[in-house]
C-alpha atoms as one frame of an Amber mdcrd trajectory, in Angstrom:
protein
  15.309 132.311-170.641  19.027 133.063-172.084  21.055 133.403-169.081  24.138
 136.382-169.034  27.071 136.028-169.914  29.394 137.059-166.815  32.434 139.439
-167.489  34.947 136.627-167.139  33.579 134.372-168.958  33.664 137.020-171.529
  36.750 137.902-171.286  38.235 134.728-171.935  36.435 133.874-174.895  38.030
 137.065-176.074  41.385 135.972-175.089  40.502 132.385-176.699  39.543 133.831
-179.678  42.806 136.495-179.711  44.851 133.661-179.452  43.849 131.428-181.501
  43.733 134.508-184.692  47.062 134.439-183.608  48.033 131.244-184.577  46.578
 131.255-187.288  48.397 134.045-188.686  52.195 132.440-187.073  50.727 129.518
-189.225  50.629 130.930-192.553  53.676 132.781-191.559  55.956 129.247-190.770
  54.466 127.757-193.757  57.263 126.699-196.404  58.231 129.457-198.696  57.374
 128.835-202.428  54.816 126.452-201.039  52.371 124.304-203.324  54.522 125.764
-206.415  55.353 123.697-208.963  58.599 123.262-211.247  57.508 125.458-214.099
  56.503 128.520-212.114  59.304 127.847-209.377  61.794 128.532-212.616  60.249
 131.252-214.592  59.940 133.079-210.356  64.053 132.507-210.978  64.346 133.782
-213.848  62.320 136.165-213.251  64.070 137.409-209.956  67.641 137.108-211.446
  67.219 138.859-214.900  66.460 141.903-211.741  69.300 140.973-209.709  67.611
 139.772-207.415  70.067 137.583-206.803  69.233 136.462-203.006  65.517 135.424
-203.565  66.905 134.226-207.450  69.363 131.557-205.005  65.823 130.855-202.598
  64.089 130.075-205.211  66.531 128.260-207.621  67.700 126.098-204.806  64.290
 125.252-203.645  63.224 123.623-207.519  66.570 122.105-207.369  65.873 120.733
-203.690  62.448 119.601-204.857  61.902 118.675-208.511  65.369 117.518-209.523
  64.526 115.060-212.015  62.794 118.363-213.792  63.426 119.632-217.432  64.811
 121.883-216.841  67.343 121.144-213.592  70.664 121.603-215.725  69.442 124.797
-216.151  68.254 125.773-213.087  71.755 124.642-211.523  72.910 127.126-213.466
  71.411 129.937-212.948  71.990 128.557-208.910  75.769 128.965-209.539  75.011
 132.459-211.433  73.851 133.604-208.946  76.127 132.661-206.082  78.881 133.763
-208.499  77.379 137.402-209.632  76.581 137.348-205.674  79.969 136.859-204.878
  79.659 133.875-202.731  82.916 132.348-205.313  83.596 129.562-203.398  79.643
 128.482-202.789  79.635 129.675-206.771  82.664 127.339-207.913  81.428 124.898
-205.954  77.599 125.250-207.586  79.843 124.837-211.201  81.835 121.249-210.171
  78.561 119.989-209.031  76.535 121.363-212.868  80.424 119.268-214.644  79.346
 116.208-212.234  75.537 116.212-213.110  75.868 117.611-216.592  79.050 116.601
-217.796  78.231 116.598-221.903  75.445 119.495-221.065  76.027 122.454-223.454
  76.335 124.710-220.566  79.861 122.777-219.572  81.919 124.982-220.959  80.472
 128.086-218.949  80.608 125.534-216.062  84.206 125.110-216.506  85.048 128.421
-216.800  83.044 129.533-213.718  85.124 127.179-211.558  87.837 129.370-212.875
  87.031 132.158-212.660  85.153 131.439-208.902  88.902 130.696-208.017  90.666
 133.918-210.045  88.286 135.650-208.033  89.103 134.259-204.474  93.362 134.781
-205.747  94.552 137.122-202.770  96.849 139.735-203.099 101.024 138.151-203.689
 101.942 139.247-199.803  98.982 136.592-198.814  99.041 132.783-198.927  98.376
 131.070-202.473  96.057 128.384-201.788  93.409 130.348-204.185  95.807 131.100
-207.320  97.585 128.383-207.553  93.690 126.193-207.784  92.527 129.459-209.914
  95.850 128.673-211.898  94.762 124.367-211.912  90.903 125.064-212.827  92.023
 127.849-215.591  94.458 125.526-216.975  92.071 122.709-216.592  89.330 124.792
-219.220  91.928 126.255-221.135  92.857 122.090-222.744  89.277 120.967-222.569
  87.386 123.978-224.830  91.252 124.964-226.859  89.820 126.641-229.681  87.569
 128.435-228.032  86.425 131.381-226.407  85.548 130.131-223.076  89.446 128.799
-223.301  91.102 131.053-224.593  89.812 133.478-222.266  90.697 130.377-219.545
  94.577 130.649-220.569  94.465 134.524-220.575  93.426 133.814-216.753  95.934
 131.021-215.721  99.126 133.329-217.199  97.937 135.671-214.572  97.910 133.501
-211.762 101.075 132.144-212.595 102.531 135.042-212.917 100.969 135.883-209.556
 102.807 132.748-208.308 106.059 133.461-209.539 105.761 136.524-208.070 105.227
 135.331-204.576 108.215 133.446-205.213 110.349 136.514-205.995 109.734 138.122
-203.112 110.095 134.938-200.896 113.514 134.429-201.861 114.176 138.192-201.360
 113.436 138.362-198.255 116.471 135.715-197.772 118.629 137.755-199.952 118.323
 140.805-197.797 118.416 139.183-194.998 122.313 137.612-196.827 120.246 134.673
-196.165 122.284 133.340-199.907 121.899 129.815-198.941 118.114 129.796-199.084
 117.556 132.947-201.886 119.308 130.429-204.620 117.475 127.834-204.180 113.942
 130.233-204.056 115.328 131.843-206.641 116.281 128.299-208.894 112.662 127.331
-208.278 111.337 130.590-209.987 113.403 129.817-212.623 112.619 126.714-213.098
 109.066 126.238-212.471 109.121 129.806-213.977 110.398 130.601-217.016 107.766
 131.739-219.336 107.193 135.152-216.757 108.374 137.998-216.562 109.672 136.837
-212.773 112.089 134.509-214.366 114.437 137.117-215.600 114.738 138.577-211.415
 115.318 134.895-210.626 118.843 134.689-212.909 120.016 138.411-211.593 119.310
 137.366-207.858 120.808 134.186-208.567 123.699 136.067-210.090 123.820 138.928
-207.614 123.834 135.668-204.568 126.291 133.747-206.095 128.443 136.915-206.384
 128.090 137.697-202.688 128.893 134.702-201.444 131.929 133.877-203.856 130.090
 131.491-206.183 131.774 133.608-209.377 131.568 130.499-211.759 127.892 130.071
-210.971 127.574 134.110-211.138 128.684 133.782-214.247 126.365 131.158-215.486
 123.647 133.091-214.003 124.936 136.033-215.800 124.858 134.137-219.790 121.555
 132.782-218.737 119.079 136.224-218.151 121.049 138.156-221.158 120.510 134.626
-223.141 116.558 133.724-222.331 115.707 136.994-221.007 117.857 140.383-222.977
 115.137 142.504-223.015 114.066 142.542-219.857 114.694 145.171-217.302 116.687
 143.201-214.473 119.269 142.576-218.049 118.844 145.773-218.016 120.004 146.692
-214.811 122.392 144.486-214.798 124.023 145.553-218.291 124.041 149.376-216.918
 125.700 148.236-213.580 128.495 146.624-215.237 128.747 149.599-217.418 129.015
 151.594-214.687 131.497 149.575-213.173
């Protein structure tokens, strides 16, 4: 005759069953994402997420692929997609790092020009307003200059050169603002040093003309007439149609 189960033993059995079910579900949930997918499947899944502009999903998939299948036949494309996802999601420091990694690993690949421009673009996006620290502006200038030189004659090189020119203008503007800071406080010796640095380092920018005008005014303020006239002459010679030259002519005509 079968022995009847006591209520206590029945409850214990139900609890143990529930715990086993929870543990099983937890194990399923804790399994690594994309478990069991091969390199081709991961690549296709990542491309699909990228085309749908699901940058987080695309990044996760391509990170999984590059870590698990470093020797896959499409690994270079996967690395480029990974860099693009970082860029498109606004993670520009990570994007620059991934584009640089691509160039380190695949320097002769057909996507190398895009990777080089990607570094340039990433640092351009990080370049701050001239009032702030210009570390990323300097990095952008250097990266874009390298791309422009390496891929001269290509659309990539032309775009990089345009970015480089804008970064140089921004650096020149910051230098001018620093000089004006001292000039407004009558610290003309410091202002002259910075204005001179401006016209020497950034002669091709519009700020160079303002630099010569700054030199002229600071030299006059401290009574260095000969140096002031030299700065004036260089302004009219090198930047005759500039706003700074027109401003100085108007001052002289009204004197």
